[in-house]
N, C-alpha and C positions, 0 to 999 in steps of 0.2 A: 357470388361473383367469381368468375374464373380469372386467373392471372394470365394476362396476354403475353404472347411470345414477344421477345425483344424486337423482332422485325415489324410487329404491329404498332410499335410506339414511335416509329420514325417520323410520322406526321406530328407537328407541334400541337395540333388540336387534339389528337388521340392521346398524346402524353399528358396534356393539361387535364383532359377529361379523366384519365386514369388516376392522376394524382389527386384531383378533387374528390372523386368517388372513394378513393382509398382513405380519405380523411373524414368521410361521412357527409360530404357536401352534395346536394342535388345539382349536378353539373350540367344537365341538359340545356336549361335556358341559356346559359352563357356559351357553351361550346357549340351548340346548334346555330345560334345567331352569329357567332364569330365566323363559322364556316360559310353561312349565307352571305354575310357582309363581304367576305373574301371573294365569293363568286360574283357578287353584284358590283364590286368596286369599279371595274372597268366598264360597267354597263349602266351606270347611274342615270345617264341621259335617256336611256331606253324606257324608263318607267316613270310614271307620275306618282304612283303609290305602290308600296310593298306591304302586303297584308300578311301578318304572321298569325295564322290561326292555331298554331300548335302550342305556343308558350309565350311568355313575356320575353321578347327578344332584346333584352337590354344590352347585349353584345354588339348590336347594330348601331347603337347610339354613338 
């Protein structure tokens, strides 16, 4: 794992992912789904179903 530059941690999801990975946590299910939830927040009425084929998106709950 490389250490990210300070400028790469400006996004709260990047920082959360880095901190979780640094402590040995598999961060992708949470951080990926939080990012998607943020993108879909204003578009919830555009979709009937959101299928997460990559991981368990518990951050979207």
